[in-house]
MARTIPA-456105 format. One record per residue (C-alpha): chain; residue in one letter; x, y, z; residue number from 0. Coordinates in nm, 2 decimals. Example, Ala and Ser with C-alpha at 12.3 -4.5 7.8 and 13.67 -1.06 7.14 Angstrom:
REM residues 2
A_A_1.23_-0.45_0.78_0 .
A_S_1.37_-0.11_0.71_1 .
//
This chain:
REM residues 408
A_M_9.52_9.49_-6.32_0 .
A_Y_9.30_9.24_-6.13_1 .
A_D_9.01_9.34_-5.91_2 .
A_F_9.07_9.07_-5.65_3 .
A_T_9.37_8.86_-5.58_4 .
A_I_9.35_8.56_-5.35_5 .
A_I_9.68_8.43_-5.20_6 .
A_G_9.64_8.06_-5.13_7 .
A_G_9.47_7.78_-5.32_8 .
A_G_9.33_7.58_-5.03_9 .
A_I_8.96_7.53_-4.97_10 .
A_V_8.91_7.87_-4.79_11 .
A_G_9.08_8.06_-5.07_12 .
A_L_8.89_7.88_-5.34_13 .
A_S_8.55_7.92_-5.16_14 .
A_T_8.63_8.29_-5.13_15 .
A_G_8.70_8.30_-5.50_16 .
A_M_8.37_8.13_-5.57_17 .
A_A_8.19_8.38_-5.34_18 .
A_L_8.35_8.67_-5.52_19 .
A_T_8.25_8.55_-5.86_20 .
A_E_7.89_8.51_-5.74_21 .
A_K_7.87_8.87_-5.60_22 .
A_Y_8.09_9.03_-5.86_23 .
A_P_8.05_8.82_-6.18_24 .
A_E_8.23_9.06_-6.40_25 .
A_A_8.53_9.12_-6.17_26 .
A_R_8.87_9.00_-6.26_27 .
A_V_8.98_8.74_-6.00_28 .
A_L_9.32_8.59_-5.96_29 .
A_V_9.42_8.30_-5.73_30 .
A_L_9.79_8.25_-5.66_31 .
A_E_9.91_7.91_-5.52_32 .
A_K_10.27_7.83_-5.46_33 .
A_E_10.23_7.46_-5.51_34 .
A_Q_10.18_7.28_-5.84_35 .
A_E_9.83_7.17_-5.74_36 .
A_L_9.53_7.31_-5.55_37 .
A_A_9.43_7.20_-5.20_38 .
A_F_9.77_7.05_-5.14_39 .
A_H_9.84_7.12_-4.77_40 .
A_Q_9.58_7.14_-4.49_41 .
A_T_9.29_7.07_-4.73_42 .
A_G_9.46_6.78_-4.89_43 .
A_H_9.56_6.63_-4.56_44 .
A_N_9.22_6.68_-4.40_45 .
A_S_9.03_6.39_-4.23_46 .
A_G_8.73_6.47_-4.45_47 .
A_V_8.48_6.51_-4.17_48 .
A_I_8.18_6.74_-4.21_49 .
A_H_8.16_6.87_-3.86_50 .
A_S_7.84_6.97_-3.67_51 .
A_G_7.97_7.25_-3.45_52 .
A_I_7.90_7.07_-3.12_53 .
A_Y_8.24_7.15_-2.96_54 .
A_Y_8.25_7.52_-3.02_55 .
A_K_8.16_7.81_-2.79_56 .
A_P_7.80_7.93_-2.85_57 .
A_G_7.80_8.25_-3.04_58 .
A_S_8.16_8.20_-3.19_59 .
A_Y_8.23_8.20_-3.56_60 .
A_K_8.33_7.84_-3.53_61 .
A_A_7.99_7.74_-3.38_62 .
A_K_7.79_7.95_-3.63_63 .
A_F_7.98_7.87_-3.94_64 .
A_A_8.02_7.50_-3.86_65 .
A_K_7.64_7.46_-3.82_66 .
A_Q_7.56_7.66_-4.13_67 .
A_G_7.85_7.51_-4.32_68 .
A_S_7.75_7.16_-4.24_69 .
A_Q_7.42_7.23_-4.42_70 .
A_S_7.56_7.43_-4.71_71 .
A_M_7.84_7.18_-4.77_72 .
A_T_7.60_6.89_-4.78_73 .
A_E_7.37_7.08_-5.02_74 .
A_F_7.67_7.18_-5.24_75 .
A_C_7.78_6.81_-5.26_76 .
A_Q_7.42_6.70_-5.34_77 .
A_K_7.38_6.96_-5.61_78 .
A_H_7.71_6.89_-5.78_79 .
A_D_7.72_6.51_-5.74_80 .
A_I_8.02_6.51_-5.51_81 .
A_E_8.04_6.18_-5.31_82 .
A_H_7.96_6.23_-4.94_83 .
A_D_7.80_6.04_-4.66_84 .
A_I_7.60_6.19_-4.37_85 .
A_C_7.68_5.89_-4.16_86 .
A_G_7.66_6.06_-3.82_87 .
A_K_7.90_6.02_-3.53_88 .
A_V_7.90_5.92_-3.16_89 .
A_I_8.10_6.10_-2.88_90 .
A_V_8.17_5.84_-2.62_91 .
A_A_8.24_5.86_-2.24_92 .
A_T_8.45_5.56_-2.15_93 .
A_R_8.51_5.64_-1.78_94 .
A_E_8.29_5.76_-1.49_95 .
A_E_8.48_6.09_-1.46_96 .
A_E_8.40_6.17_-1.82_97 .
A_L_8.02_6.16_-1.77_98 .
A_P_7.99_6.52_-1.64_99 .
A_L_8.20_6.64_-1.93_100 .
A_L_7.97_6.45_-2.17_101 .
A_D_7.67_6.63_-2.01_102 .
A_N_7.84_6.96_-2.05_103 .
A_L_7.92_6.89_-2.41_104 .
A_Y_7.55_6.78_-2.47_105 .
A_K_7.43_7.11_-2.32_106 .
A_R_7.67_7.30_-2.55_107 .
A_G_7.53_7.12_-2.85_108 .
A_L_7.18_7.21_-2.75_109 .
A_D_7.29_7.57_-2.69_110 .
A_N_7.42_7.56_-3.05_111 .
A_Q_7.07_7.45_-3.16_112 .
A_L_7.19_7.11_-3.28_113 .
A_A_6.95_6.82_-3.32_114 .
A_I_7.16_6.58_-3.11_115 .
A_K_7.06_6.29_-2.88_116 .
A_K_7.20_6.16_-2.55_117 .
A_I_7.23_5.78_-2.58_118 .
A_S_7.27_5.50_-2.33_119 .
A_R_7.53_5.22_-2.34_120 .
A_D_7.28_4.98_-2.51_121 .
A_E_7.19_5.25_-2.77_122 .
A_L_7.56_5.31_-2.83_123 .
A_K_7.61_4.94_-2.89_124 .
A_E_7.34_4.93_-3.15_125 .
A_I_7.52_5.20_-3.34_126 .
A_E_7.88_5.09_-3.28_127 .
A_P_7.88_4.73_-3.16_128 .
A_H_8.26_4.73_-3.08_129 .
A_V_8.28_5.05_-2.88_130 .
A_N_8.34_5.05_-2.51_131 .
A_G_8.13_5.33_-2.36_132 .
A_L_7.92_5.41_-2.06_133 .
A_S_7.71_5.67_-2.24_134 .
A_G_7.73_5.89_-2.55_135 .
A_I_7.60_6.16_-2.77_136 .
A_R_7.46_6.08_-3.12_137 .
A_V_7.54_6.36_-3.37_138 .
A_P_7.34_6.26_-3.68_139 .
A_M_7.44_6.56_-3.90_140 .
A_A_7.81_6.48_-3.91_141 .
A_G_7.94_6.33_-4.22_142 .
A_I_8.24_6.26_-4.45_143 .
A_V_8.35_6.40_-4.79_144 .
A_N_8.67_6.44_-4.99_145 .
A_Y_8.75_6.81_-4.96_146 .
A_K_9.00_6.80_-5.25_147 .
A_E_8.71_6.72_-5.47_148 .
A_V_8.50_7.00_-5.32_149 .
A_S_8.79_7.24_-5.38_150 .
A_Q_8.82_7.14_-5.74_151 .
A_M_8.46_7.22_-5.79_152 .
A_F_8.51_7.56_-5.63_153 .
A_A_8.80_7.62_-5.87_154 .
A_T_8.57_7.52_-6.16_155 .
A_F_8.33_7.79_-6.07_156 .
A_I_8.61_8.05_-6.05_157 .
A_K_8.73_7.96_-6.40_158 .
A_R_8.39_7.95_-6.55_159 .
A_Y_8.34_8.31_-6.44_160 .
A_G_8.67_8.40_-6.61_161 .
A_G_8.89_8.39_-6.30_162 .
A_V_9.25_8.30_-6.33_163 .
A_I_9.43_8.04_-6.12_164 .
A_K_9.81_8.04_-6.13_165 .
A_L_9.99_7.74_-5.98_166 .
A_G_10.36_7.72_-5.88_167 .
A_T_10.36_8.09_-5.81_168 .
A_K_10.50_8.20_-5.47_169 .
A_V_10.44_8.55_-5.33_170 .
A_I_10.76_8.71_-5.21_171 .
A_N_10.66_9.07_-5.15_172 .
A_I_10.35_9.29_-5.12_173 .
A_N_10.33_9.67_-5.15_174 .
A_E_9.99_9.79_-5.05_175 .
A_L_9.93_10.14_-5.19_176 .
A_P_9.63_10.37_-5.15_177 .
A_D_9.46_10.26_-5.48_178 .
A_E_9.63_9.93_-5.57_179 .
A_V_9.83_9.64_-5.43_180 .
A_I_10.15_9.53_-5.60_181 .
A_I_10.22_9.16_-5.55_182 .
A_E_10.57_9.04_-5.64_183 .
A_T_10.60_8.66_-5.70_184 .
A_D_10.88_8.43_-5.82_185 .
A_K_10.69_8.43_-6.16_186 .
A_G_10.64_8.80_-6.21_187 .
A_T_10.45_9.10_-6.06_188 .
A_Y_10.08_9.14_-6.05_189 .
A_K_9.86_9.44_-5.96_190 .
A_S_9.53_9.42_-5.79_191 .
A_R_9.27_9.65_-5.63_192 .
A_F_9.23_9.42_-5.33_193 .
A_I_9.40_9.11_-5.19_194 .
A_I_9.27_8.83_-4.97_195 .
A_N_9.53_8.64_-4.77_196 .
A_C_9.42_8.27_-4.73_197 .
A_A_9.77_8.14_-4.71_198 .
A_G_9.70_7.90_-4.42_199 .
A_L_10.03_7.79_-4.27_200 .
A_Y_10.19_8.11_-4.40_201 .
A_S_9.91_8.36_-4.34_202 .
A_D_10.10_8.54_-4.07_203 .
A_R_10.40_8.59_-4.30_204 .
A_I_10.18_8.71_-4.58_205 .
A_A_10.02_8.96_-4.35_206 .
A_K_10.37_9.08_-4.25_207 .
A_L_10.47_9.11_-4.61_208 .
A_A_10.17_9.34_-4.66_209 .
A_G_10.29_9.56_-4.37_210 .
A_Y_10.06_9.44_-4.09_211 .
A_K_10.20_9.36_-3.75_212 .
A_T_9.98_9.10_-3.57_213 .
A_D_10.01_8.97_-3.22_214 .
A_L_10.01_8.62_-3.34_215 .
A_K_10.23_8.36_-3.50_216 .
A_I_10.13_8.04_-3.68_217 .
A_V_10.26_7.74_-3.49_218 .
A_P_10.24_7.41_-3.69_219 .
A_F_10.11_7.10_-3.51_220 .
A_R_10.14_6.77_-3.68_221 .
A_G_9.86_6.52_-3.65_222 .
A_E_9.98_6.16_-3.70_223 .
A_Y_9.75_5.88_-3.80_224 .
A_F_9.72_5.51_-3.84_225 .
A_K_9.46_5.33_-4.05_226 .
A_L_9.29_5.00_-3.99_227 .
A_K_9.38_4.71_-4.21_228 .
A_P_9.10_4.63_-4.45_229 .
A_E_9.00_4.31_-4.26_230 .
A_K_8.95_4.52_-3.94_231 .
A_R_8.74_4.80_-4.09_232 .
A_Y_8.42_4.62_-3.96_233 .
A_L_8.51_4.75_-3.61_234 .
A_V_8.40_5.10_-3.71_235 .
A_K_8.07_5.18_-3.86_236 .
A_H_8.06_5.56_-3.86_237 .
A_L_8.26_5.82_-3.67_238 .
A_I_8.37_5.76_-3.32_239 .
A_Y_8.51_6.04_-3.10_240 .
A_P_8.61_6.05_-2.73_241 .
A_V_8.50_6.32_-2.49_242 .
A_P_8.75_6.60_-2.53_243 .
A_N_9.00_6.66_-2.26_244 .
A_P_8.92_7.01_-2.12_245 .
A_N_9.28_7.05_-2.02_246 .
A_F_9.41_7.02_-2.38_247 .
A_P_9.30_7.22_-2.69_248 .
A_F_9.28_6.92_-2.93_249 .
A_L_9.00_6.66_-2.97_250 .
A_G_9.20_6.34_-2.89_251 .
A_V_9.24_6.03_-3.10_252 .
A_H_8.93_5.91_-3.28_253 .
A_F_8.81_5.68_-3.56_254 .
A_T_8.70_5.83_-3.89_255 .
A_R_8.55_5.63_-4.17_256 .
A_M_8.66_5.79_-4.50_257 .
A_I_8.51_5.82_-4.84_258 .
A_G_8.63_5.51_-5.01_259 .
A_G_8.59_5.29_-4.70_260 .
A_E_8.92_5.33_-4.53_261 .
A_V_8.92_5.40_-4.15_262 .
A_D_9.17_5.64_-4.00_263 .
A_A_9.27_5.63_-3.64_264 .
A_G_9.41_5.94_-3.48_265 .
A_P_9.55_6.20_-3.46_266 .
A_N_9.78_6.28_-3.19_267 .
A_A_9.91_6.64_-3.19_268 .
A_V_10.28_6.72_-3.18_269 .
A_L_10.49_7.03_-3.26_270 .
A_S_10.61_7.01_-3.62_271 .
A_F_10.97_7.13_-3.68_272 .
A_K_10.87_7.26_-4.02_273 .
A_R_10.56_7.44_-4.13_274 .
A_E_10.49_7.18_-4.39_275 .
A_G_10.65_6.90_-4.18_276 .
A_Y_10.44_6.59_-4.25_277 .
A_K_10.71_6.35_-4.14_278 .
A_K_10.89_6.32_-3.80_279 .
A_T_11.22_6.38_-3.98_280 .
A_D_11.11_6.70_-4.15_281 .
A_F_11.31_7.00_-4.03_282 .
A_N_11.34_7.36_-4.14_283 .
A_L_11.59_7.56_-3.94_284 .
A_S_11.41_7.89_-4.00_285 .
A_D_11.07_7.75_-3.90_286 .
A_F_11.21_7.58_-3.59_287 .
A_T_11.41_7.88_-3.47_288 .
A_E_11.10_8.10_-3.52_289 .
A_V_10.89_7.89_-3.28_290 .
A_M_11.17_7.83_-3.03_291 .
A_T_11.24_8.20_-2.99_292 .
A_Y_10.87_8.29_-2.96_293 .
A_G_10.77_8.37_-2.60_294 .
A_G_10.42_8.27_-2.67_295 .
A_F_10.52_7.92_-2.75_296 .
A_W_10.70_7.86_-2.42_297 .
A_K_10.40_8.00_-2.23_298 .
A_L_10.18_7.75_-2.41_299 .
A_A_10.43_7.47_-2.36_300 .
A_T_10.45_7.53_-1.99_301 .
A_K_10.07_7.53_-1.95_302 .
A_Y_10.03_7.20_-2.14_303 .
A_M_10.36_7.03_-2.04_304 .
A_K_10.21_6.71_-1.91_305 .
A_E_9.96_6.66_-2.21_306 .
A_G_10.23_6.76_-2.46_307 .
A_M_10.47_6.50_-2.33_308 .
A_E_10.20_6.24_-2.35_309 .
A_E_10.14_6.34_-2.72_310 .
A_M_10.52_6.31_-2.79_311 .
A_L_10.54_5.97_-2.63_312 .
A_R_10.25_5.85_-2.84_313 .
A_S_10.43_5.98_-3.15_314 .
A_Y_10.72_5.75_-3.09_315 .
A_S_10.55_5.46_-2.93_316 .
A_K_10.29_5.27_-3.13_317 .
A_S_10.19_5.07_-2.82_318 .
A_R_10.10_5.40_-2.64_319 .
A_F_9.90_5.51_-2.94_320 .
A_V_9.71_5.18_-2.95_321 .
A_A_9.64_5.20_-2.58_322 .
A_S_9.46_5.53_-2.63_323 .
A_L_9.26_5.38_-2.92_324 .
A_Q_9.17_5.08_-2.70_325 .
A_Q_8.99_5.31_-2.46_326 .
A_L_8.73_5.34_-2.74_327 .
A_I_8.76_5.00_-2.90_328 .
A_P_8.92_4.74_-2.68_329 .
A_E_8.96_4.49_-2.96_330 .
A_I_9.21_4.70_-3.14_331 .
A_K_9.56_4.54_-3.16_332 .
A_E_9.89_4.68_-3.28_333 .
A_D_9.89_4.45_-3.58_334 .
A_D_9.55_4.59_-3.69_335 .
A_L_9.71_4.93_-3.77_336 .
A_I_9.93_5.05_-4.05_337 .
A_P_10.08_5.40_-4.09_338 .
A_A_9.87_5.67_-4.26_339 .
A_P_9.96_6.01_-4.40_340 .
A_S_9.99_6.29_-4.14_341 .
A_G_9.85_6.64_-4.15_342 .
A_V_9.97_6.97_-4.02_343 .
A_R_9.74_7.22_-3.85_344 .
A_A_9.81_7.59_-3.87_345 .
A_Q_9.73_7.72_-3.53_346 .
A_A_9.76_8.09_-3.45_347 .
A_L_9.92_8.16_-3.11_348 .
A_Q_9.94_8.49_-2.94_349 .
A_S_10.24_8.63_-2.76_350 .
A_N_10.08_8.58_-2.42_351 .
A_G_10.06_8.20_-2.49_352 .
A_A_9.69_8.19_-2.57_353 .
A_L_9.57_7.98_-2.86_354 .
A_I_9.34_8.18_-3.08_355 .
A_D_9.03_7.96_-3.05_356 .
A_D_8.81_8.11_-3.32_357 .
A_F_8.85_8.20_-3.68_358 .
A_H_9.05_8.52_-3.70_359 .
A_I_9.02_8.77_-3.98_360 .
A_I_9.21_9.10_-4.00_361 .
A_L_9.09_9.39_-4.23_362 .
A_G_9.36_9.60_-4.39_363 .
A_K_9.34_9.90_-4.62_364 .
A_N_9.30_9.71_-4.94_365 .
A_S_9.33_9.36_-4.80_366 .
A_I_9.18_9.10_-4.58_367 .
A_H_9.39_8.85_-4.39_368 .
A_V_9.25_8.52_-4.27_369 .
A_C_9.51_8.45_-4.00_370 .
A_N_9.34_8.16_-3.82_371 .
A_A_9.12_7.90_-3.99_372 .
A_P_9.19_7.56_-3.84_373 .
A_S_8.92_7.28_-3.82_374 .
A_P_8.63_7.31_-3.88_375 .
A_A_8.74_7.55_-4.16_376 .
A_A_8.68_7.29_-4.44_377 .
A_T_8.33_7.22_-4.32_378 .
A_A_8.26_7.60_-4.29_379 .
A_S_8.45_7.70_-4.60_380 .
A_I_8.14_7.81_-4.80_381 .
A_E_8.03_8.03_-4.51_382 .
A_I_8.37_8.16_-4.44_383 .
A_G_8.40_8.26_-4.81_384 .
A_K_8.07_8.45_-4.79_385 .
A_E_8.18_8.62_-4.47_386 .
A_I_8.51_8.74_-4.62_387 .
A_V_8.33_8.88_-4.92_388 .
A_R_8.08_9.05_-4.69_389 .
A_R_8.36_9.23_-4.51_390 .
A_I_8.52_9.36_-4.83_391 .
A_P_8.44_9.73_-4.88_392 .
A_E_8.17_9.78_-5.14_393 .
A_F_8.32_9.75_-5.49_394 .
A_S_8.02_9.87_-5.69_395 .
A_S_8.22_10.17_-5.80_396 .
A_L_8.50_9.97_-5.94_397 .
A_T_8.58_9.98_-6.31_398 .
A_I_8.53_9.61_-6.36_399 .
A_A_8.70_9.44_-6.65_400 .
A_N_8.50_9.45_-6.97_401 .
A_H_8.42_9.09_-7.02_402 .
A_H_8.11_8.87_-6.99_403 .
A_S_8.04_8.63_-6.71_404 .
A_I_7.94_8.27_-6.78_405 .
A_N_7.62_8.16_-6.62_406 .
A_L_7.63_7.83_-6.44_407 .
//
């Protein structure tokens, strides 16, 4: 019998495991991950940005946890010698009609109590000499890190406290009883007093296995990237973002300097025909049918038909993709870009066609289900883990396993 079982070995699941071992150092903690390595999917295909929280609605979990998470993630990396760079970023208005949107975004950043600065064209050129911009916002607290390395450190803490991590173990059924939860996997059955669903792209299905009907479905969106050839990396000094399109729920293509020196350009956002569909050719009939027969998807698709078609065209036309990048850096040419790995975002969508815009956590009888944790979840992972543990009913009365914790 385990005290806590976490389903999903991505950065949110592992941060939750770390938070559990800190609060309940003698508890028996189990992490189940269906892949053969941790942080394999969303975490492992992450752009590596430490976000500031400027984009998010004041008072939302995203705004709160991104701001707090930016600080706690930076402090964690400093403490444990994880390579990172608080390089800052600029958000750039390239057209006159974007200037009011930039002003609105600046006000939102101030409302979120961020130490940001409005900058002129000349100031922008000093920071990013090759950027085409009329005005911008300097966000100094943004940075970059390798979130797989962060996740491995989280896992190290779990193991040092006696936690168990089982890889290659897929959950196939859950029976939530009054005083225990029985978890059936393809490698055997486990019993636990409490489970925490951090399954990312499969969080809705895990919740369903546990007997919870939710008015949402995870719809996978693939983000496709290029990267600059090494001899063209000089064009990007830090992080360069456009002003977000208020008519589309994604940030738009941008430039990200990665840990190690590579520069990613992208992503676009297109529907994936497989929940783990990182290639255009990836297809899963069950996943595809589930989305195509979901009324909420067609309501969303109708609302964003024009923007969605533009994203699809960019997916199959490098020249269109490059044209969108040239709005930020006119010097970019097609030959400057080579393909880079894609990522898949697990986006929760309600039956009325509304995208769930904030982190979404459902409390069950003996379970918690994290059913929406897209970007900035990696940035906010330490704070999300603490919040999940805070929501767990008090376990002081548990008969904790009789073993000693290891002090770090």
